[in-house]
C-alpha positions in Angstrom: -36.7 -137.2 -161.3 -36.8 -136.5 -157.7 -34.1 -137.1 -155.1 -34.7 -140.2 -153.4 -32.0 -140.7 -151.0 -30.9 -137.4 -149.6 -28.9 -138.4 -146.8 -27.3 -140.5 -149.3 -26.3 -138.1 -151.8 -22.5 -136.9 -152.0 -23.3 -133.5 -153.8 -20.9 -135.2 -156.9 -22.8 -133.6 -159.7 -22.8 -136.8 -161.4 -26.7 -136.4 -162.6 -26.2 -133.0 -163.7 -23.5 -133.8 -166.4 -25.3 -136.7 -167.4 -28.5 -135.0 -168.2 -29.2 -134.4 -172.0 -32.1 -131.8 -171.3 -29.7 -130.0 -169.2 -32.6 -129.3 -166.5 -30.3 -130.8 -163.5 -28.7 -127.9 -161.4 -26.5 -128.3 -158.2 -27.9 -125.7 -155.8 -27.4 -125.3 -152.2 -29.8 -126.6 -149.7 -30.5 -125.0 -146.2 -27.4 -126.3 -144.8 -25.2 -124.7 -147.5 -24.5 -128.2 -149.2 -25.0 -128.8 -153.3 -27.8 -131.0 -154.2 -29.3 -131.6 -157.6 -32.5 -129.7 -158.2 -34.4 -130.4 -161.3 -36.7 -128.2 -163.5 -39.6 -130.5 -163.9 -40.8 -128.6 -167.1 -37.8 -129.2 -168.8 -37.3 -132.9 -167.6 -37.9 -135.3 -170.4 -38.1 -138.5 -168.4 -35.0 -140.0 -169.9 -34.0 -142.1 -166.3 -30.1 -141.0 -167.0 -30.0 -139.4 -163.7 -31.2 -142.2 -162.0 -29.4 -144.9 -163.9 -26.0 -143.4 -163.4 -26.4 -142.3 -159.7 -24.4 -144.7 -157.7 -24.8 -146.5 -154.1 -21.6 -148.7 -155.0 -18.4 -148.1 -155.4 -17.0 -149.2 -159.1 -14.7 -151.8 -159.8 -12.2 -150.7 -157.0 -8.6 -151.6 -157.6 -7.2 -154.7 -155.8 -3.1 -154.3 -156.3 -2.0 -152.1 -154.1 1.8 -150.6 -152.8 1.9 -147.7 -150.0 4.8 -145.2 -149.9 5.5 -142.5 -147.9 7.4 -139.6 -149.5 8.1 -135.4 -149.4 9.3 -133.4 -152.1 12.8 -132.6 -152.0 12.3 -128.8 -152.6 11.9 -127.4 -148.9 10.1 -124.2 -150.5 7.6 -126.4 -152.6 7.0 -128.5 -149.6 6.1 -125.9 -147.2 3.4 -124.5 -149.5 1.7 -127.9 -149.8 -0.5 -129.4 -147.2 1.3 -132.4 -146.7 4.5 -133.5 -148.7 4.0 -132.0 -151.8 3.3 -134.7 -154.1 0.5 -133.6 -155.8 2.6 -130.5 -157.5 5.2 -133.2 -159.3 2.4 -135.5 -160.7 0.7 -132.2 -161.8 3.8 -131.1 -163.4 4.6 -134.6 -165.2 1.1 -134.5 -167.0 1.7 -130.7 -167.9 5.0 -131.3 -169.0 3.1 -133.8 -171.4 1.3 -131.0 -172.7 -1.8 -132.4 -170.5 -4.3 -130.7 -168.4 -4.9 -130.8 -164.4 -8.2 -130.8 -162.9 -8.4 -129.6 -159.4 -10.4 -127.1 -156.8 -9.1 -123.2 -156.4 -10.8 -120.9 -154.3 -13.2 -118.2 -156.3 -14.1 -115.6 -153.7 -15.2 -117.8 -150.6 -16.5 -120.2 -153.1 -14.4 -123.5 -154.0 -15.0 -124.3 -157.6 -13.7 -127.2 -159.7 -11.4 -126.1 -162.6 -8.2 -127.0 -164.5 -4.9 -125.4 -166.0 -2.7 -126.0 -168.7 0.5 -124.3 -167.7 2.9 -124.2 -164.6 2.1 -120.4 -164.0 -1.6 -121.2 -163.2 -0.9 -124.6 -161.2 -0.4 -122.7 -157.7 -4.2 -122.0 -157.5 -5.0 -125.8 -157.4 -2.3 -126.7 -154.8 -3.4 -127.0 -150.9 -6.5 -128.4 -149.2 -9.9 -126.4 -149.2 -11.7 -127.5 -146.5 -15.2 -127.0 -148.0 -17.5 -128.2 -150.6 -16.3 -127.7 -154.1 -18.8 -126.8 -157.0 -17.8 -129.5 -159.8 -19.4 -127.7 -162.2 -19.4 -129.2 -166.0 -15.8 -130.6 -165.2 -16.9 -133.9 -166.0 -17.5 -132.8 -169.5 -14.2 -130.8 -169.6 -12.4 -133.9 -169.0 -14.4 -135.7 -171.4 -13.6 -133.2 -174.4 -10.0 -132.7 -173.7 -9.3 -137.0 -173.7 -11.2 -136.8 -177.4 -8.5 -134.2 -178.3 -5.6 -137.1 -177.4 -4.4 -135.0 -174.5 -3.4 -136.3 -170.8 -5.7 -135.3 -168.4 -4.9 -135.3 -164.4 -8.1 -135.4 -162.5 -8.1 -134.7 -158.8 -11.0 -134.8 -156.5 -12.7 -136.5 -153.5 -13.1 -140.5 -153.6 -16.6 -140.0 -154.8 -15.8 -137.1 -157.6 -13.3 -139.5 -159.1 -15.9 -142.6 -159.0 -18.5 -140.1 -160.6 -16.3 -139.1 -163.5 -15.4 -142.8 -164.3 -19.3 -143.5 -164.1 -19.6 -140.4 -166.6 -16.9 -141.7 -168.9 -17.9 -144.9 -168.8 -14.3 -146.5 -169.1 -10.8 -145.9 -168.0 -9.1 -144.0 -170.6 -5.2 -144.4 -171.1 -4.3 -140.6 -170.9 -6.4 -140.0 -168.1 -4.8 -140.1 -164.3 -7.2 -140.3 -161.7 -6.1 -139.0 -157.9 -8.1 -138.9 -154.8 -7.2 -138.6 -151.0 -8.1 -139.8 -147.7 -11.0 -137.5 -147.2 -12.0 -136.2 -143.6 -15.4 -135.1 -145.0 -16.9 -132.6 -146.8 -17.7 -129.0 -144.9 -20.5 -126.7 -145.9 -19.8 -123.5 -147.8 -22.9 -121.7 -145.8 -20.6 -122.3 -142.6 -17.7 -121.3 -143.8 -19.2 -118.0 -145.1 -20.6 -117.5 -141.7 -17.2 -118.1 -140.3 -16.2 -115.0 -142.3 -19.3 -112.7 -141.5 -18.9 -113.5 -137.7 -14.9 -112.8 -137.7 -14.3 -109.7 -135.7 -10.6 -110.0 -136.4 -11.1 -109.7 -139.8 -10.8 -106.2 -141.8 -12.5 -107.0 -145.2 -13.0 -109.8 -147.2 -10.3 -112.3 -147.5 -8.4 -112.4 -151.1 -6.0 -115.3 -150.0 -6.8 -118.4 -147.8 -5.2 -121.0 -147.1 -6.8 -123.9 -144.8 -3.3 -125.7 -144.0 -0.8 -122.9 -143.3 2.7 -124.4 -141.9 4.0 -121.1 -139.8 3.3 -123.4 -136.6 4.2 -126.8 -138.4 2.4 -129.4 -140.4 1.0 -131.1 -137.2 -0.3 -127.8 -135.9 -1.8 -126.4 -139.0 -3.3 -123.1 -139.4 -6.0 -121.1 -141.1 -4.7 -118.2 -142.8 -5.8 -115.5 -145.2 -5.0 -112.1 -146.6 -7.7 -109.6 -146.8 -8.7 -107.1 -149.4 -7.2 -104.2 -147.1 -4.0 -106.2 -146.9 -4.7 -107.8 -143.3 -2.9 -110.8 -142.5 -4.9 -113.3 -140.3 -3.8 -116.6 -138.8 -4.7 -119.2 -136.3 -4.2 -122.6 -135.6 -6.4 -125.4 -136.0 -6.9 -125.3 -131.6 -8.2 -121.7 -131.8 -9.9 -121.1 -135.1 -13.5 -122.0 -134.9 -14.1 -123.0 -138.6 -11.0 -125.5 -138.2 -12.4 -126.5 -135.0 -16.2 -127.4 -136.4 -14.5 -129.4 -139.4 -12.1 -131.3 -137.3 -14.7 -132.3 -134.7 -17.2 -133.3 -137.9 -19.7 -130.7 -137.0 -19.9 -129.0 -140.2 -19.9 -132.0 -142.3 -22.1 -133.3 -145.1 -24.7 -136.1 -143.8 -23.8 -138.6 -146.4 -20.1 -138.6 -145.2 -21.3 -140.1 -141.9 -21.9 -143.4 -144.1 -19.6 -143.1 -146.8 -19.0 -146.1 -149.3 -15.7 -144.7 -150.5 -13.9 -145.2 -147.3 -11.7 -148.5 -148.2 -8.3 -149.1 -149.4 -9.6 -150.2 -152.5 -10.0 -147.3 -154.5 -11.0 -146.9 -158.3 -8.4 -143.8 -158.5 -5.0 -144.6 -160.1 -3.3 -142.7 -156.9 -4.9 -141.8 -153.4 -3.1 -139.4 -151.7 -3.0 -138.1 -148.1 -1.0 -137.4 -144.6 1.3 -139.7 -143.5 0.1 -139.1 -139.7 1.9 -141.2 -137.4 5.0 -141.2 -139.2 7.4 -140.2 -136.1 6.4 -143.7 -134.6 6.7 -145.8 -137.3 10.4 -144.1 -138.3 12.3 -142.1 -135.9 14.2 -140.2 -138.6 11.0 -138.7 -140.1 10.0 -136.4 -137.6 10.6 -132.8 -139.3 7.6 -131.0 -138.7 7.3 -129.9 -142.4 4.8 -132.3 -143.6 4.9 -135.9 -145.2 2.9 -137.9 -147.7 1.3 -141.3 -147.8 0.5 -142.6 -151.7 -1.5 -145.5 -152.3 -0.6 -146.7 -155.8 -3.5 -148.8 -156.9 -2.5 -149.8 -160.5 -0.1 -150.1 -163.3 -1.1 -146.5 -164.7 -0.5 -145.1 -160.8 3.0 -147.0 -160.7 4.0 -145.3 -164.0 3.5 -142.0 -162.9 5.2 -142.7 -159.4 8.0 -143.6 -160.9 7.9 -140.8 -162.9 8.5 -138.1 -160.1 11.3 -140.2 -158.4 14.1 -137.6 -158.9 12.2 -135.1 -157.3 11.0 -136.6 -154.1 12.6 -138.6 -151.1 10.2 -141.7 -150.5 10.2 -145.3 -148.5 7.6 -148.1 -149.3 5.8 -148.6 -145.8 3.4 -151.6 -144.3 -0.2 -150.7 -144.9 -1.3 -152.1 -141.3 0.9 -149.8 -139.5 -0.1 -146.8 -141.9 -3.6 -147.5 -141.5 -3.3 -147.3 -137.5 -2.9 -144.0 -137.6 -5.4 -142.7 -140.6 -8.7 -144.0 -139.6 -10.2 -141.5 -142.0 -8.8 -144.2 -144.9 -11.8 -146.7 -143.4 -13.8 -145.3 -140.8 -16.8 -142.5 -141.1 -17.3 -140.0 -138.6 -19.9 -141.4 -136.4 -21.8 -138.6 -134.0 -24.7 -137.3 -136.5 -26.5 -136.4 -133.6 -24.0 -133.5 -132.6 -23.8 -132.7 -136.5 -27.6 -132.5 -136.5 -27.6 -130.1 -133.6 -24.6 -127.8 -134.7 -26.9 -127.1 -138.0 -29.6 -126.2 -135.8 -27.6 -124.0 -133.4 -26.1 -121.9 -136.0 -29.4 -120.8 -137.5 -29.3 -118.6 -134.4 -25.7 -118.9 -132.5 -22.6 -118.0 -133.6 -20.2 -121.1 -134.5 -18.0 -120.6 -131.6 -21.1 -120.8 -129.1 -22.6 -123.8 -131.0 -19.0 -125.8 -131.0 -19.3 -124.9 -127.2 -23.0 -125.5 -126.8 
C-alpha cells in the first residue's frame, strides 16, 4: 500500500486502525502532520486500508434542527470554548455509566483518549488548535460498545466519519459529536512556537487555546509553565493563534474539505454562535454562545436530556450560516499556506506571518 493522494489525506488514522497486520503507523511528515507510513515487510497486501480510505461523506443526515444555547452554570460556561454544551452531553453519557472520547493535551501533544469519571472530564474540555493523534481510539470505541456501554465520541468531522466507517454501522449506544472545524493545525508549528516564545520560562504544563479573560470574542492563548509562570496573549497578539486564524498552519486537505456541509454523519454538531448579537439583541454577553445542529432522532433525545442545564432557542439556519462560513467553505489561500511552511524552516513564525 502506498499513499496515492497525500493532499487529500486528513490523517484520521482509519487505515491504521483497520490494518490486520498492524503494519501502518501514523507518523509526522516534514510539516509535522500525521500521515500513514507502511512497514512493507509486514504488509500482507489485504487491501483493507485502501477499501476503508474515503473520499466522500458517509450517508449524511437529512433532518436538521439548529439551536443556540449556553450553560446556565457561569463558571462552567467560562471554562468552555463557547457555551459549555459538550460538558453537559458528556455528563449525561457518564451518568449512564458510559465512556467519553475526546482530546487532551499530553505535554505539547494532543491525543485522543477517553474518560469514565466526572473527575477526569475536565481534561477533555476546551478546544485544542492542533492535530490530535487518534491512536487506536476507534478500536477502543468498538470494545466498549461490545460491552454494552454508552459511548460519546467527539472529534473532527473526518474523525467521526472514520469511526463510523471502521464500525460499519451506527450502534444504538454510540453518540457522535463533531464540530464546525476551522482546520487542523500542525503540531510541529506549535512546538516551534513554544521554542521561540521568549516570554515563556520553562515548558507549559497547562495550555488553554481559548481563554476568555478578555472575553469570548477576543479569546487568548493562556499557559502555565513548569516553573509556575502564567502567560497570556489575545488572538490579535499571539503568533500561534494568528498563524491558525490566518489559515497558515493548516493541513493541506483542509483547503478542499469534503466534510464542510450542513448535512453531517454525526448525531450532533457543535460550534460557536458567531454573529449572535446581530440576530438577537439580548444575546450580547461576551461569555460564549454555542450552536447545536441536531441531525437525527438520537441527537434530539440527548439534546432534550440536557435542557434543564441550558438556556436555548431555535434559530434559522440561513441566518446562522451567514456568520459561520467554516460550516460550508474551506480556506482558499493554499499559496500563502505553502509559502509559510517553507519560510518557517529558516524564519521565526512571527517573521513568516509578516512576510
